N, C-alpha and C positions, 0 to 999 in steps of 0.2 A: 181886619181881613179885607173889608170892602175898600178901605182907603188904599191898600197896597194894590188891588186890582185896578182901581181908577188910574193910578199913575202908570201902570203897564199899558193900558189902552191908549193913554195920551202919548206915550213915547212911541208906540208902534205907528200911530197916525202921523206923527211928525216925521218919522223916518220915511214912510211911504211917500209923503208929499215932497220931501227933499229929493228923493231918488228920481221922481218924475220930473222935477224942475231941472236937475242936472242933465238928464237925458235929452230933454227938449232943447236946452241951451247948446249942448254939443252938436246937435243936428241943425242948430240955427233955425229952428222951427218953433213957432209959438207953442206953448204947452197944449192949448186946446186943439190946434191943428195936428199936432203929433198923434193924437188919439182920435182923429176924425174918422168916421165910418166911410167905406168906399162908396163911389158913386153907384147909384142903382142901375141894374141891367134890365132891359125890357124882356118880356116873356117870349117875344118872337126871336130875339137874339139867342136866348137860352135854348129854345127848341131847335134852331138851325144848327148850333154847335153840337147838340146831343145827337142829331141825325147824322152829322158828319163823322162823329166818333163811332157810331153803330156801323156805318158803311165801311170804315176802315177795318173794324174788327171782323166783319163778315168777309171781306176780301182776304184778310190774313188767314181766316179759318179755312176758306176754300183752297188756298195755296198749301196750307199744312196738310189737308186731307189728300191733295193730289200727290205731294211728296211721300206721304205715308203709303199710299197705294202703290206707288212706283217701287218703293223699297220692299214691301211685303210680297207683292205679286210679281213684279218684273214683267218685262216684255221680251219676245224672242230676240230682238236685236240687242237689247241691253244684256240679256243673259249670255248671248254669244260674246259680246264685248267683255263681260266680266269673266267668263270662262277663259278667254284668251289671256287675261291678267291674273289667272289663278284664283278667282273669286267664284265660289259656287254656293248654291243653296244647300244647307246641310241639316235642315230639320223640317218637321211636318208643316210649319207655318210658312216656309219658304224664305225665312230670313237668310241673308247672305253674309258671309264673312270670309276673310282671307284664309286660305288653307294651302298646305304644301301639296303639290301634284308630283307624282313620281314620273320623271322623264328619262330615267336611265335604270338599267338592271340593278337590283339590290338583293343579294342572296345571302343566306346563312347556311352553315354546314351542320349536318346532323348525322347521327349514327346509332348503332345498337350492337350489343355483344351479349350472347348467351353462352355460358359455360355449364355443361351438363355432365353428370355421372349417372349412368343407368345400368341396372342389373336385371337380366332376364332369366326367368325360369322356363325352360322349354320341355313341354310334355313329349314323351317318346312318340306318341301318335301324331305329333305335328312337326317333328323335326324333318320329316321327309318333304314337307312343303317349303319350309324356310327354317334354317338353323340360325337363329339370331344370336349375335355376339354382344357381350357387354360393351358399353360405349363410355368413353371419357374424352372430352374435348369440346371444341367450340361448335355448338349446334348452329349458331348464326353469328355472322360478323358482317356488318353492312356499313357503308358510308354513302352519303348523299349530300346534295345541296338543293335548296328550294327557296324561291323568292319571287318578287314582283319584277316582271320584265319591263312593263310600261303601263302604269296606272292600273287598268283592270285586266291585265294579262299576267298570269303566273306560270311558272315552269318548274319542273323537278327532274332531277336525275339521281337515281339510286341504284347501287350495284351491291351484289352479295358475293363474298369470297367463300368458296366451297372447295378446299384442297387446292388442286391445280386449276380448278374451273372458276370462272367469273361469270355471273349471270346478271342480266338487267332485271330490276324489280319494277318499281314505279318510275317510269320515264315518260313524261307527257308535257304538253302545253295546254293551258286552259284559259278560255276567255270568260270573264265574269260579266254579269249584268246584261246578258244578251236579250234582245226583245223576245218576249213570249216564252222561249225555252229556258231562260235563266242563265245557265252556264253550259258551255260546250267544251268537252275534253277530248283530245286526240293523242294517241300514242300507245303505250304498253302499261296496262293497269288492270285492276280487278273488275270483272263483270259484276253488275249489281244483282247479286244473288246470295241469300243467306245472311242472317244477323251474325252468326258465329264467324263466317268467313270475312265479312266486312269489318268486324272488330279487329283492330291490329293485334298481332301476336304479342305486342307489348302490354296489352290490356286484357287479354283473354284470361279466364280463370284457371285453366289447366295448362300444363306444359305443351300438350298437343291438342288440336281440335278433335272432335269426336269421330268415331269410326265411319259414320255416314258421310263425313266431309270428303271422303275419297271420291265420291261421284259429283261433287259440287265443282262448277267451273271456277278457276282461279284467274290469274292474269293472262290476258291475250291482247293482241293488237286490235285496236278498234277506235270507234268514235262514239261518245255518249253525251246525252243532254240530260239535265236535271233541273228541277225547279220546285219551289213550294207550291202547294195547292191553294189557290185563291189568296195569295199573300199571307197565308197562315203558316208560320214555320213549325207548327206542330205536325203537319202532314206534308209529305214530299213524294215526288215520283222520279224515277230514274229509267232511262231507256237508251239502248245502244245496239250497234251492229259490230260484230267481232269476227276475226279469223280464228277458228278453233284450233287448239293445240299449237299455238304460235311458238316459234323458236326464240328463246330469250338469250341465246349465246352471242356475245359481241363478235366472237371469231367466225360465226356464221352470218355476219352482217346483221344479226338480230332482225331478220326479215322472213316473211312467209312467201315462198315462191311455189307456184303450182296452179294448175287449171282445174283442180278437183271441185271447185265451188264450195269449199268447206266453210261457209258463212253460218253464223248463228246470230239470233236476235233475242236479246235478254232484256227484261223489264222488271221493275220492282216498285211497289207502292207500300209505304210504311208510315206509321205515325203514332200519335199518342192519344189514347182514350182519356187519359188523365195525366196532368203534369202540375206539380205544386210549384208555382212560380216563386213564392216568398222564400222557399228553402232551396231554390235552384235545382229542382228535380230530385230532392231526397225521397220523394214519393212520386211514383209514376207507373203508368200501365202502357206498355208498347205492344202493338200488333203490326203484322205485315204479311205480304204475300209476294211471290215472285214466279215468273214463268220464263222459260227459255226454249225456243225452237231451234234445233241444231241440225246441221248437215255435216256429216263426217264421211270418211272413206267407207269402203264397203264393209269394214269391220268396226264395231263399236265395242270398246273394252271398259268395263266398270269394276273398280276395285275397292276393297275395304281399306281404310286408313289405320295404320298402327297408332295406338293412343299414347305410346311412349317411344322416343328415339327417332332416328332417321331411317331405319330399315323398314322394308315393306310389310304389309299385313298378310294374313293367311288367305283371304278369299278374293277371287276375281272371276269374272265371267265375260264371255265374248258373245256378240250377236252379229250374224252375217246376213247379207241380202237385203238390208234396209238402211239407207243413208239418212233418212229423216226421222228424228225422234224428239221427244219433248221431256222437259224437266219441270216439275211443279214443286213449289216450296211454301210452307206456312210457318210463321214464327210468332212467338209471344214472349213477353218478359214483364215481370213485376219487380219493382224496387220499392221496398217499404222500410225506410230507415236503414238499419244495419243488415236487414235480411233481403234476399232476392231469390226469385225463381226465373228460370229461362228454359224454353223448350222450342224444338223445331221438328217438323216432319217433312221428309223429302221423298219424292216419288219420281223414278225414271221410267218412262213408258217408251220402249223401243219399237213397239208395234209387233215384235216377236217375243215379248216377255217383259216383265216388270221387276225392277230392283227398287226396294224402298227401305226406309229406316228412319231413325230419329234419335233424339236424346232429351233427357230432362236433367237439369242441374239445379242445385240449391246452394246458397252461400250465406254466411253470417259473419259479421265483423264483431269480434269480442271487444274491440276497443271503441266501437261506436261510429265508425265511418260508414259511408254508403258507396255503392258503385256509381261512378259518374257516367253521364250520358251526353252525347254530342248530337245536337239537333240537326246540324247540316248533313251529316252522313246517316242519321238514324241508326247509330251503333253506339257501343259503350266506349268510354274514354278513360283518361288517366285518374287513378285513385290518389287522393291527397290525404296523407295521414294527419290526424288532429295533432299528433306530436311526433316529430321525427325521432329516429333512433340515433342516439349519441351517447358518448361517455367521456367526460372531461374532469380533470382534477381542479378543484378550487380551494380557496383558503378555508372554506367550511367543509371540505371533504369532497368526495366523488359525486358528481351529478350525472344522472342518466335519463335518457328518453327511451320509451319502449317501442316506438314505431306503431304500425298498424298490424293487427293479427286477424286473419280471415280463415274460417273453416269452410270446407267445400266437400261436396259429394256429387256424383253424376252417374246416371244409368244411360247407356247407349246401346243401340242394336242396329243390325243391317241384315236384311233377308236377301241373300244373293244366290238363291236356288235356281233362278231362271237362267237361260242362255244356252248356246249350242255347245260350249266347251269351257274349260277352266276349272279351278278349284272352287266349286260352288258349295254353298252351305248357308248356315245361320250362325251369326256371331252376336254375342251380347257381352258387355263389359260393365263392371261396377268399379268406380274410382272414388277415392277419398284422399284427403290430405289437408294441407294448410299452406297459406301464403304469408310471408312476413315482409311487409313493406318498410324498408329502412327510411325512405323519403319518397317523394313523388317520382323519382327517376331510378330507384334501385330497389330490388326485392329478391328474396329467396323463395323458392317454390319446392314443396315436398309432395310427391304424387305416389300413390299406391294404386295399381290397376289389377283387378281380378278378371281374367278372360275365360270365356267358355265358348268353345268352337265345336259345332256339329257339322260334319261333312256330309254332303249329299251322297257321296259314294260309300259312306259308312266310316265309322271311327270318329276321331276328334280328340279333345282333351281340354284341360284347364291349366292356366298358368297364373302365377302371382309375380308381378314385376314392380320394381321400385325405382324412382328417379328423384334426383335433386338438381336444382338449377340456381346459379347465381346470374343475375341479369341486371344490366344497366343500359340506359339510353340517354342521349343528349341532343 
C-alpha cells in the first residue's frame, strides 16, 4: 500500500513540473520569471488611488440622489411639461408614469324598464277621495347616456317615456376635482335630501318609496357642490340652490320662467359611524341629516305618496299666506351581513302648521347577500347575487342557479292633519313582501300593502293592495 502511494506522488510531481515548463516555453519567458511576483507598490500610491475611488463614488451617489429626488418629488415646471405629454403623478409617493388622458367625449348608453301589475282594494269610505284602478303596464321606461366630456368633466342626459309625455330626469354637467368644493353639478337632478330618495329606484327595497316621500323634494333645476369631509370618504357634505317645482318637460323648453323668487337651498351631511373595509361594507352603520329652506308661491301643497302604483295618495293639505318654509330630515341605516334596518323621520314646518312622518324598514337575504352601499352618494347601491338565476341543460342533466332572495317589511306613516284645506288626516301603512334578484341587473318584486286612513273630517277606511314588478336595467 505504501509503495503504491509513493509512485502516485512521484507521478503527480513530474506532471506538475512538465506543465510549468511547457507554459513558460510557449510564452518564451524563463520558468522563474513566469511566476515572478509583481513589483511592490508604495503606501503613498495605494492611499492616493483609494482616495480617488472614494471621490468618484461620492460624486456618483450625489448624482443618483439628485435624480431620485427629481423623479419622486418633481418640480412645477417639470410637472407642467410632463402633464403636457400625458405623464401625471398617480400615487401617494408622487411617482409618475404614462397614462391616457381623455381629450374627447366618451359616452355609454343606459336605461331601465319596470313592468308592473297592481291590484287595489278600495274601501267605500275612501272612494270619494280617489277611486284607484288596477294597473298593468310600464311603470318606468327610460333611456340615457352618460360619460366623460373632457378629463374631469362628465355629463348625463336621461329621459323617461310616460304615455304620450316625455320628461327629463337627470340631465346635467359636472366638474370633478374642483378646489375646496370637490365637485360642482349644474342642470336638472335630485336635491340632496333623504336617503330613500337619493337611492335609485333600481336599488330601493320596495316598488314605491314610503308615504312620507310625497313631501320630499325630487329633481329640480339647480347647482350643487359636494365633497368629502377632511379627505375621508366615510363622511360627505352636499349643498345646492334650486328652482322649486321645476318644469321637466322638453316641450316646455324644460325651463323655469317667472319672477316669483321660488328658490330653495338644500343641504345634507351623511356618513358612516362604522364601515367594515375588509368585507367592502357588508357591515356598516350610516347616519345623516338634511335641511331645506324653501320659497314657493303663496300656496304650499303637501301630499301623501301612494305606496303602490302611479296613482295619487289619499291625503293632501294646503298652506296659504306664507312663502318661506323649512324641511328637516334625519336618516339612519344598519347593514349587518344579510340583515338590514333603515329609518327616516321628515318634518315640514310651514310656519302655519307642520306635516311630518317617517318609516322603518327591515330586510333579510335568505341566500346570504347584503345590501350594497355607495360611498360617493351616501346611498344604497346595486345588489350582486352570490349565484345568478339560470337554468341550462347539460350532459349530466339540468343545472340551475337560485339567484338572491330577500324578505322585507316596512311601516310608514304621515300626519297630514295641519293646513288650511285639503283631504287632511293620518295615514299609516304596513308593507311586506319579497325580492328575487335573477342577476345584478334583473329582479322581480312582490309587494303587499295594508293601508289605514283616518280623515280629519271623519271617516276613513283600510285597504289591502298587491303588486308585482319585473325590472331590468343596463
